[in-house]
TORLO-44811 format. One line per field, with one value per residue (C-alpha): residue number from 1; x, y, z. Coordinates in Angstrom, 1 decimal, padded with zeros to 4 digits. Each point is the difference from the previous one (the first is absolute). Example, Ala and Ser with C-alpha at 12.3 -4.5 7.8 and 13.67 -1.06 7.14 Angstrom:
<pts>
k <- [1, 2]
X <- [012.3, 001.4]
Y <- [-004.5, 003.4]
Z <- [007.8, -000.7]
</pts>
This chain:
<pts>
k <- [1, 2, 3, 4, 5, 6, 7, 8, 9, 10, 11, 12, 13, 14, 15, 16, 17, 18, 19, 20, 21, 22, 23, 24, 25, 26, 27, 28, 29, 30, 31, 32, 33, 34, 35, 36, 37, 38, 39, 40, 41, 42, 43, 44, 45, 46, 47, 48, 49, 50, 51, 52, 53, 54, 55, 56, 57, 58, 59, 60, 61, 62, 63, 64, 65, 66, 67, 68, 69, 70, 71, 72, 73, 74, 75, 76, 77, 78, 79, 80, 81, 82, 83, 84, 85, 86, 87, 88, 89, 90, 91, 92, 93, 94, 95, 96, 97, 98, 99, 100, 101, 102, 103, 104, 105, 106, 107, 108, 109, 110, 111, 112, 113, 114, 115, 116, 117, 118, 119, 120, 121, 122, 123, 124, 125, 126, 127, 128, 129, 130, 131, 132, 133, 134, 135, 136, 137, 138, 139, 140, 141, 142, 143, 144, 145, 146, 147, 148, 149, 150, 151, 152, 153, 154, 155, 156, 157, 158, 159, 160, 161, 162, 163, 164, 165, 166, 167, 168, 169, 170, 171, 172, 173, 174, 175, 176, 177, 178, 179, 180, 181, 182, 183, 184, 185, 186, 187, 188, 189, 190, 191, 192, 193, 194, 195, 196, 197, 198, 199, 200, 201, 202, 203, 204, 205, 206, 207, 208, 209, 210, 211, 212, 213, 214, 215, 216, 217, 218, 219, 220, 221, 222, 223, 224, 225, 226, 227, 228, 229, 230, 231, 232, 233, 234, 235, 236, 237, 238, 239, 240, 241, 242, 243, 244, 245, 246, 247, 248, 249, 250, 251, 252, 253, 254, 255, 256, 257, 258, 259, 260, 261, 262, 263, 264, 265, 266, 267, 268, 269, 270, 271, 272, 273, 274, 275, 276, 277, 278, 279, 280, 281, 282, 283, 284, 285, 286, 287, 288, 289, 290, 291, 292, 293, 294, 295, 296, 297, 298, 299, 300, 301, 302, 303, 304, 305, 306, 307, 308, 309, 310, 311, 312, 313, 314, 315, 316, 317, 318, 319, 320, 321, 322, 323, 324, 325, 326, 327, 328, 329, 330, 331, 332, 333, 334, 335, 336, 337, 338, 339, 340, 341, 342, 343, 344, 345, 346, 347, 348, 349, 350, 351, 352, 353, 354, 355, 356, 357, 358, 359, 360, 361, 362, 363, 364, 365, 366, 367, 368, 369, 370, 371, 372, 373, 374, 375, 376, 377, 378, 379, 380, 381, 382, 383, 384, 385, 386, 387, 388, 389, 390, 391, 392, 393, 394, 395, 396, 397, 398, 399, 400, 401, 402, 403, 404, 405, 406, 407, 408, 409, 410, 411, 412, 413, 414, 415, 416, 417, 418, 419, 420, 421, 422, 423, 424, 425, 426, 427, 428, 429, 430, 431, 432, 433, 434, 435, 436, 437, 438, 439, 440, 441, 442, 443, 444, 445, 446, 447, 448, 449, 450, 451, 452, 453, 454, 455, 456, 457, 458, 459, 460, 461, 462, 463, 464, 465, 466, 467, 468, 469, 470, 471, 472, 473, 474, 475, 476, 477, 478, 479, 480, 481, 482, 483, 484, 485, 486, 487, 488, 489, 490, 491, 492, 493, 494, 495, 496, 497, 498, 499, 500, 501, 502, 503, 504, 505, 506, 507, 508, 509, 510, 511, 512, 513, 514, 515, 516, 517, 518, 519, 520, 521, 522, 523, 524, 525, 526, 527, 528, 529, 530, 531, 532, 533, 534, 535, 536, 537, 538, 539, 540, 541, 542, 543, 544, 545, 546, 547, 548, 549, 550, 551, 552, 553, 554, 555, 556, 557, 558, 559, 560, 561, 562, 563, 564, 565, 566]
X <- [-004.2, 002.7, 000.1, 003.0, 001.6, -000.1, 001.5, 002.8, 000.6, 000.2, 002.2, 002.5, -000.1, 000.8, 003.0, 001.1, -000.5, 002.1, 002.9, 000.3, -001.3, 000.0, 003.3, 002.2, -001.5, 000.2, 003.8, 000.7, -002.2, -001.4, -003.2, -000.5, -000.5, 000.6, -003.7, -003.1, -002.7, -003.2, -000.4, -001.3, 003.1, -001.6, 002.4, -001.1, 001.3, 001.6, -002.4, -003.4, -001.6, -003.1, 001.7, -000.1, -003.9, -000.7, -002.5, -002.0, -003.7, -001.5, -003.3, 000.6, 002.9, -000.9, -003.3, -001.2, -000.6, -003.0, -000.3, 001.4, 002.8, 000.6, 003.5, -000.3, -002.4, -003.2, -001.7, -000.4, 001.0, 002.4, 001.1, -001.4, -003.4, 001.0, 003.5, 001.1, -001.0, 002.7, -000.1, 002.6, 000.5, -000.6, -000.4, 001.9, -000.6, -003.6, -003.0, -000.1, 003.4, -000.7, -003.3, 001.9, 002.3, -002.8, -001.4, 003.2, 000.4, -003.4, 000.6, 003.3, -002.1, 000.3, -002.7, -000.2, 000.8, 002.3, 000.3, 003.2, -000.6, 002.4, 001.0, -002.1, -003.1, 001.7, 000.4, -003.5, 001.1, -001.1, 001.9, 000.1, 001.4, 003.4, 001.1, -000.9, 002.4, 002.2, -001.9, -003.2, -000.4, 003.7, 000.0, -003.9, -003.3, -001.2, -003.6, -001.2, -004.1, -002.5, 000.5, 003.5, -001.6, -002.5, 003.0, 002.0, -002.7, -001.2, -001.1, 000.5, -002.9, 000.3, -002.2, 002.0, 003.6, 001.7, 001.9, 002.7, 000.7, 003.5, -000.8, 000.0, -000.6, -002.4, -001.3, -003.7, -000.3, 001.2, -002.2, -003.0, 000.9, -000.1, -003.4, -001.4, 001.2, -001.9, -003.2, 000.4, 000.1, -003.0, 002.2, -001.1, 002.7, -000.1, 001.3, 003.1, 003.2, 003.5, 002.3, 000.7, 003.5, -001.0, 002.4, 001.1, 001.7, 002.7, 000.4, 001.1, 002.2, 001.7, -001.3, -000.5, -002.8, -002.4, -002.2, -001.7, 001.3, -000.1, -003.2, -002.2, 001.6, -001.2, -003.4, -000.3, 001.3, -002.8, -002.7, 001.0, -000.2, -003.4, -001.3, 001.1, -001.7, -003.2, 000.4, 002.8, 000.1, 001.9, 002.7, 003.0, 000.2, 003.7, 003.0, 002.1, 003.4, 003.3, 001.3, 001.3, 001.3, 002.2, 001.0, 001.2, 002.3, -001.6, 000.6, -002.5, -001.0, -000.4, -002.4, -002.2, 000.3, -000.8, -002.6, -002.0, -000.1, -001.0, -002.9, -001.1, 000.1, -002.6, -002.0, -000.1, -000.7, -002.8, -001.4, 000.2, -002.4, -002.6, 000.5, -000.3, 003.1, -001.6, -001.5, 003.1, 003.0, -000.8, 000.6, 003.7, 002.7, 003.8, 002.9, 003.4, 003.5, 001.5, 003.8, 003.0, 000.3, -002.8, -000.4, -000.2, -002.5, -002.2, 000.4, -001.0, -003.3, -000.8, 000.5, -002.0, -003.3, 000.6, 000.6, -003.0, -002.3, 001.0, -000.1, -003.1, -001.7, 001.8, 000.4, -003.1, -002.7, -000.2, -002.1, -000.7, 002.5, 000.3, 001.2, 002.8, 001.3, 003.0, -000.2, 002.9, 001.2, 003.9, 002.5, 003.5, 002.8, 000.7, 002.9, 001.8, -000.2, 003.5, 000.6, 003.3, -000.8, -003.7, -000.9, 001.2, -003.3, -001.9, 001.8, -000.6, -003.6, -000.6, 001.2, -002.0, -003.1, 000.4, 000.3, -003.2, -001.7, 001.3, -000.9, -003.8, -000.3, -003.3, 001.3, 003.3, 001.8, 003.6, 002.3, 001.5, 003.5, 000.4, -001.4, 003.1, 000.5, -003.3, -003.9, -000.3, 000.1, -002.7, 002.4, 001.2, -003.7, -000.8, 003.0, -001.1, -003.3, 001.2, 002.2, -003.4, -001.4, 002.8, 000.0, -003.9, 000.1, 003.4, 001.8, -002.6, 000.2, -003.6, -001.1, 000.7, -001.5, 002.8, 002.7, 002.6, -002.4, 001.8, 003.5, 002.1, 001.9, -003.4, -001.8, 002.9, 000.3, -003.6, 000.0, 002.7, -001.2, -003.5, 001.6, 002.1, -002.8, -002.0, 002.6, 000.0, -003.8, -000.1, 002.5, -002.1, -003.1, 001.9, 001.0, -003.8, -000.8, -001.9, -001.2, 001.8, -001.7, 001.4, 003.3, 000.4, -000.7, 002.4, 002.6, -000.6, 000.4, 003.1, 001.8, 000.2, -000.9, 002.4, 003.0, -000.8, -000.2, 003.0, 002.2, -000.9, 000.5, 003.5, 001.0, -000.9, 001.6, 003.2, 000.0, -000.4, 002.9, 002.4, -001.0, -001.9, -003.2, 000.6, -002.0, 000.6, 001.2, 000.4, 002.9, 000.8, -000.1, 000.1, 000.8, 000.9, -002.3, -003.1, -003.0, -002.8, -003.1, -002.3, -002.1, -003.5, 000.0, -003.0, -001.0, 001.0, -003.4, -001.7, -000.1, -001.7, -002.5, -001.0, -000.5, -002.1, -002.5, 000.0, -000.5, -002.8, -001.7, 000.3, -001.7, -003.0, -000.7, -002.8, 002.2, -002.7, -000.8, 003.7, -000.1, -003.2, 001.7, 003.2, -002.3, -001.7, 003.4, 001.2, -003.2, 000.6, 003.6, -001.0, -003.0, 002.4, -002.1, 001.0, 001.2, -000.2, -003.4, 001.0, 003.1, -001.9, -002.5, 003.0, 001.8, -003.3, -000.3, 003.6, 001.9, 003.7, 002.3, 001.5, -003.2, -001.2, 003.3, 000.4, -003.4, 002.0, 003.3, -002.1, -001.6, 003.0, 003.1, 002.9, 002.1, 003.2, -000.9, -000.5, 003.3, 001.9, 000.4, -000.3]
Y <- [-024.8, -002.6, -003.6, -001.0, -002.1, 002.9, 002.3, -002.8, 000.0, 003.8, 000.3, -002.6, 001.7, 003.2, -001.4, -001.4, 003.3, 001.9, -002.3, -000.5, 003.7, 002.4, -000.7, 000.2, 003.2, 001.5, -001.1, 001.9, 003.0, 000.2, 002.4, 003.8, -000.1, -002.0, 000.2, 001.1, 001.7, 002.4, 003.3, -001.1, -002.0, -003.5, -002.2, -001.8, -003.4, -000.5, -002.4, -001.1, -003.4, -002.2, -000.7, 003.6, -000.3, -003.8, 001.0, 002.2, -001.1, 001.5, 000.2, 001.3, 002.4, 001.0, -000.8, 001.8, 003.6, 001.6, -002.7, -000.6, 000.4, 002.6, -000.6, 000.1, 003.2, 001.4, -000.3, -003.1, 002.0, 002.8, 002.2, -002.0, 001.6, 003.3, 001.7, 001.2, 003.8, 002.3, 002.4, 002.7, 002.1, 003.8, 003.1, 003.1, 003.8, 001.1, -002.0, 001.6, -001.2, -003.4, -000.2, 000.9, -002.9, -002.3, 000.8, -000.4, -003.4, -001.2, 001.2, -001.9, -003.3, -000.2, -002.0, 001.1, 003.5, -000.2, 003.2, 001.3, 002.8, 002.5, -000.4, 002.6, -001.9, -003.5, 001.4, 001.3, 003.9, 002.8, 001.6, 003.4, -001.8, 001.3, -003.6, -000.2, 002.7, -001.2, -003.2, 001.0, -002.1, -001.1, -003.7, -000.2, 001.8, 002.4, -000.8, 002.1, -000.2, -001.6, 003.1, -001.5, -003.6, 001.8, 001.4, -003.1, -002.3, 002.7, -001.6, -003.4, -002.4, -001.7, -002.7, -000.9, 000.1, -001.8, 002.3, -000.6, 002.1, -000.4, 001.8, -001.3, 002.1, 002.1, -002.6, 000.2, 003.6, -000.6, -003.1, 002.4, 002.4, -002.4, -001.4, 003.7, 000.7, -003.0, 001.1, 003.6, -001.5, -002.4, -003.0, -003.1, -001.0, -003.6, 001.0, 001.7, -002.2, 000.3, -000.4, 002.1, -000.8, 000.6, -002.3, 001.4, -003.1, 000.0, 003.7, -000.7, -002.8, 001.8, 003.2, 002.0, 002.1, 000.1, 002.5, -001.7, -003.3, -003.4, -001.7, 003.1, -000.1, -003.4, 000.8, 002.7, -002.4, -002.3, 002.6, 000.7, -003.8, -000.4, 003.0, -001.0, -003.5, 001.7, 003.0, -000.4, -004.1, 000.4, 002.3, -001.5, 002.0, -001.2, -001.3, -001.8, 001.1, -001.8, 002.5, 002.4, -002.7, -001.2, 003.5, 000.4, -002.6, -003.5, -003.2, -001.4, -002.8, 002.9, 002.1, -002.7, -001.2, 003.4, 000.9, -003.2, 000.6, 003.6, -001.6, -002.4, 002.7, 002.0, -003.1, -000.6, 003.6, -000.5, -003.1, 001.5, 002.9, -002.7, 000.0, -003.4, -001.0, -001.0, 003.5, 001.9, -002.1, 000.4, 003.7, -000.3, 000.4, -000.3, 002.3, -001.6, 001.0, -001.7, -000.1, -000.7, -004.0, -001.1, -003.5, 000.9, 002.5, -002.5, -002.5, 002.7, 000.7, -003.6, -000.7, 002.9, -001.4, -003.3, 001.4, 002.0, -002.5, -002.3, 002.1, 001.9, -003.4, -001.6, 002.7, 002.3, -002.5, 001.7, -002.0, 002.5, -000.7, 003.8, 000.2, -002.2, 001.5, 002.5, 002.7, 002.2, 003.1, 000.1, 003.0, -000.5, 000.7, 003.7, -000.8, -001.7, 002.9, 001.9, 003.7, -001.2, -000.9, 000.4, -001.6, -003.4, 000.4, -001.1, -003.3, -000.6, 001.2, -002.4, -002.9, 000.9, 000.5, -003.4, -001.6, 001.6, -001.3, -003.5, 000.1, 000.7, 003.6, 001.6, 003.5, 001.8, 003.2, 000.0, 002.7, 002.9, -000.3, 003.7, -000.7, -000.3, 003.7, 001.6, -000.5, -001.8, 001.9, -000.7, -001.5, -002.3, -000.7, -000.9, -002.7, -001.4, -000.5, -001.4, -002.2, -001.7, -000.1, -001.5, -002.9, -000.3, 000.1, -001.1, -002.2, -003.1, 000.3, 000.5, -002.9, -002.9, -000.3, -000.3, -001.0, -000.7, -002.6, -003.2, 001.5, -001.9, 003.2, 002.0, -002.8, -000.2, 003.5, 000.3, -002.5, 001.2, 003.7, -001.3, -002.2, 003.1, 002.6, -002.3, -000.2, 003.7, 000.2, -002.7, 002.0, 003.0, -001.8, -001.4, 003.6, 000.9, -003.3, -001.9, 003.4, 001.6, 003.5, 000.0, -001.5, 002.9, 002.6, -001.5, -000.2, 003.6, 001.0, -002.0, 001.1, -003.6, 000.7, 003.0, -002.1, -002.8, 002.3, 002.1, -002.9, -001.3, 003.5, 000.5, -003.6, 000.8, 003.4, -001.7, -002.3, 002.8, 001.8, -003.1, -000.8, -003.3, 001.5, 001.6, 003.1, 001.2, 003.2, 000.4, -002.3, -001.5, 001.2, 003.8, 002.7, 003.6, 001.9, 001.7, -002.4, 002.2, 000.6, 003.1, 000.0, 001.2, 003.1, 001.0, 003.5, 002.4, 001.4, -003.2, 001.1, 003.2, -001.4, -002.8, 002.5, 002.3, -002.8, -001.1, 003.8, 000.0, -003.0, 001.1, 003.2, -001.4, -002.8, -000.2, 000.1, -001.0, -003.1, -000.7, 000.3, -002.1, -002.7, 000.0, -000.2, -003.0, -001.6, 000.6, -001.6, -002.9, -000.4, 000.3, -002.5, -002.7, 000.3, -000.5, 003.2, -000.2, 001.5, 003.1, 000.6, -000.3, 002.7, 002.3, -000.2, 000.7, 003.1, 000.9, -000.6, -000.2, -003.1, 001.8, 000.6, -003.5, -001.5, 002.2, -001.4, -003.4, 001.6, 001.5, -003.0, -002.5, 002.3, -000.3, -002.9, 002.1, 001.6, -003.4, -001.3, 003.4, 001.3, 004.0]
Z <- [-004.4, -000.4, 001.5, 002.0, -002.9, -002.3, 002.7, 000.6, -003.8, -000.3, 003.0, -001.4, -003.4, 001.8, 001.7, -003.3, -001.8, 003.0, -000.3, -003.7, -001.3, 002.7, 002.0, -003.1, -001.1, 003.5, 000.2, -003.3, 000.3, 003.2, 000.6, 000.4, 003.6, 002.8, 001.1, -001.7, 001.7, -000.6, 000.9, 003.2, 000.6, -000.4, -001.3, -003.1, -001.4, -003.1, -001.3, 001.2, -000.9, 000.8, 003.2, 001.1, -000.2, 001.0, 002.8, -002.3, -000.3, -003.0, 001.1, 003.5, -001.0, -003.5, -001.2, -003.0, -000.7, 001.8, 002.5, 003.4, 001.0, -002.9, -000.3, -003.7, -000.3, 001.5, -003.2, -002.5, -003.2, 001.6, -002.7, -002.7, 001.2, 000.2, 001.3, 003.2, 000.8, -001.1, 002.8, -000.2, 003.1, -000.4, 001.9, 000.4, 000.3, 000.2, -000.7, -003.8, -000.8, 001.4, -002.0, -003.0, 000.7, 000.3, -003.3, -001.6, 001.7, -001.2, -003.5, -000.2, 001.0, 004.0, 001.0, 003.6, 002.1, 002.9, 002.2, 001.7, 002.8, 001.4, 003.6, 001.5, -001.5, 001.2, 003.6, 000.2, 000.0, -002.1, -002.7, 002.3, 003.0, 001.1, -000.3, -003.8, -000.9, -002.9, -000.2, -001.8, -003.4, 000.2, 000.1, -001.0, -000.5, 002.8, 001.3, 002.3, -000.4, -002.1, -002.5, -000.8, -000.6, -002.4, -002.1, 000.2, -001.6, -002.3, -003.5, 001.6, 000.4, 003.4, -001.0, -003.0, 001.7, 002.8, 002.2, 002.8, 002.6, 001.6, 003.6, 003.3, 003.4, -001.9, -002.4, 001.5, -000.9, -003.7, -000.1, 001.3, -002.5, -002.6, 000.8, 000.5, -003.5, -001.4, 002.1, -001.4, -003.6, 000.5, -000.2, 002.0, 002.8, -001.2, -003.4, 001.4, -000.5, 001.1, 003.0, 003.3, 001.5, 003.5, 001.5, 003.1, 001.9, -002.8, 000.7, 003.4, -001.1, -003.0, -001.6, 002.9, -000.8, 002.8, 002.1, 002.7, 001.9, -001.3, 001.6, -000.9, -003.4, -000.3, 001.0, -002.5, -002.8, 001.2, -000.3, -003.8, -000.7, 001.9, -001.9, -003.5, 000.5, 000.6, -002.6, -002.6, -000.4, -003.4, 002.0, 001.7, 003.4, 000.8, -002.2, 002.7, -001.1, 000.2, -002.6, 002.4, 002.3, -002.8, -000.8, 003.7, -000.7, 000.8, -001.7, -002.3, 002.7, 002.7, -002.5, -000.5, 003.5, 001.8, -002.7, 000.3, 003.7, -000.4, -002.1, 002.4, 002.9, -002.0, -000.5, 003.8, 000.6, -002.2, 001.4, 003.6, -001.4, -000.9, -003.7, -001.9, -001.6, -003.1, -000.2, 000.3, -001.0, -003.8, 000.3, 001.3, -002.3, 000.2, -001.6, -000.3, -001.2, -003.0, 000.1, -002.1, 000.9, -002.5, 001.2, 003.6, -000.6, -002.1, 003.0, 002.5, -002.1, -000.2, 003.5, 001.0, -001.5, 001.4, 003.7, -000.4, -001.1, 002.7, 003.0, -001.1, 000.1, 002.8, 002.5, -000.8, -001.5, -003.5, -002.0, -003.0, -002.8, -000.3, 003.6, -000.7, -003.2, 000.6, -002.5, -000.2, -001.9, -000.6, -000.4, -001.3, 002.7, 000.4, 002.3, -002.8, -002.4, -000.3, -000.5, -001.7, -003.8, 000.5, -003.3, 001.5, 002.0, -002.8, -000.4, 004.0, -000.2, -003.1, 002.1, 003.0, -001.9, -001.6, 003.2, 001.0, -003.2, 000.3, 003.7, -000.8, 001.2, -000.3, -000.8, -000.6, 000.3, -001.6, 001.2, -002.1, -000.9, 001.5, 003.3, 001.8, -000.9, 000.1, -000.5, -003.5, -003.2, -002.5, -002.2, 002.7, 001.1, -004.0, 000.1, 003.2, -001.2, -003.3, 001.7, 001.4, -003.5, -001.3, 002.3, -000.4, -003.8, -001.1, 002.3, 000.1, 004.0, 000.2, -002.4, 002.2, 003.6, 002.8, -002.7, 002.7, 001.8, 000.2, -000.1, 002.2, 001.2, 000.2, 002.1, 002.3, 000.5, 000.5, 002.7, 001.9, -000.1, 001.4, 002.6, 001.2, -000.1, 002.0, 002.5, 000.5, 000.1, 002.8, 001.9, -000.3, 001.1, 002.9, 001.1, 000.2, 002.0, -003.1, -001.6, -003.0, 000.6, 003.3, -001.2, -002.4, 002.5, 002.5, -002.6, -001.0, 003.8, 000.4, -003.1, -001.4, -003.4, -000.1, 001.2, -002.4, -003.0, 001.0, 000.4, -003.5, -001.6, 001.9, -001.6, -003.2, -000.1, 001.3, -002.9, -002.5, 001.6, -000.1, -003.4, 000.7, -001.3, -003.4, -000.9, -003.6, -000.4, 003.8, 001.2, -003.6, -003.5, 001.0, -002.5, 000.7, -002.3, 001.2, -000.9, 001.8, -002.3, -000.1, 003.4, 000.9, 002.2, 002.2, -000.9, 003.0, -000.2, 000.8, 003.9, -000.7, -002.6, 002.8, 002.8, -002.1, -000.8, 003.7, 001.0, -002.4, 001.3, 003.4, -000.8, -002.1, 002.3, 002.8, 003.0, 002.2, -002.1, 000.4, 003.7, 000.3, -002.2, 002.3, 003.1, -001.3, -000.9, 003.4, 001.5, -002.1, 001.1, 003.7, -000.3, -001.8, -002.9, -003.8, -001.0, -003.6, -000.6, 002.2, -002.2, -003.2, 001.5, 001.2, -003.6, -001.8, 002.3, -001.2, 003.1, -000.5, 000.2, 003.2, 001.6, -000.3, 001.2, 002.9, 001.3, 000.3, 001.3, 002.9, 000.9, 000.0, 000.0, -002.8, 000.0, -000.4, 003.6, 001.3, -001.1, 000.7, -003.5, -000.3]
</pts>
């Protein structure tokens, strides 16, 4: 962007500035720290100049919004056309309680729903299972059968709302229930909009919610993608999730690299299935964390789009522009929230949300200030949603497309992030002898990802403990007074009410129809067929979550048995 003569002049001017202006100031006052770094411990320079982006090629590296390599955004007008989807995570207790929260959020101006499930539902077991004791409805909504889904979306038009489901091992069952509910209401499947998280690779890498082993889990994810391409073309069957990788303690670069590697692994699995890349790739979506270091996060999001566009074209022969556009949801960093002085979390979340917006996210969840203590209260949820609305309507951040584009600091950080992430991706690809899919599976089996993340998490905590990393209200600016807000408490009768509904469904359903449907599912598994049509049939017969998932456990065994966990 600058010729050699201009760069030479800038270099000389910088040297003069350092000698005549900077050094005398440093001699008199010094700086706050000897070293300045991001949350990920990436050192940042005092000043960035055109010399730091001397190799930047505007057309190749930046381009224009809505055009490859999409560094500046996936749409030409971005938020000047419409703002990002404000998608607040919600789910607790029974389907009735979560349905009430859904309606509250819609009334408050939320533009998309996002569903949190309780641990039994996440793990594919029913509320009446012995392992569910003490967990029913506690950290999300309990869903055992299609009846729960009917109640959960009572009064909500599935054709008019975009709904996200944060669930993984049992994601195909929840997806089948949503499709079955649409069928029941006479809504054409192609009108369904939303996202299924359904990212099993990141579960083995970071979040550790799994039922069957990695390889068959990957096959099941591929089944959902294949089914979605044919049946629900406007519904995203997977959200490749870096969020949980970051929450486990990774750096920003590790989050980006491991997430994209997982995404490319799914691409290769679909290609192996015989799907055309330009047929399924537009339905892939991504999910990133947004942490406290604003410029690092913006750089991460911009680098993500550039890497994805390049790799999808060069490695996987994607031709359609929609196949090369990385679209993503962002959630602010839950790991950054503190139980001490929880109102400080409002400021943290605002910075993180702003980073997501400046980085070009397609949808956004802002954490509530009380989430380090409990499930969010209505007041905290409203503040979190208002934070997004203030950014959208009052800050001006949504009025300029890629407003930080061209910043010497941001462009330099974007280049560094891209290079470091690609180094990781190439390493993973080498572990798979040229296959990212095999490299990810090998990395899971060998504990590669766990080691990388654990080392980063340990180093971060060490910096906090030694005071190198300031956490306001925790290791600096502490106060003695109790600042805890009023917390949401789950009704103690939740489990009983959920079990009553489950018992009623089992009493009223046609048991022969359920058994026939489960037999058909077993046959599909044995034959290596796509299992989604059989799961849809089973949930329409009111087979339970646990009954459906037990078919896969019987076929493949459980992952906890394989690795020796009781």
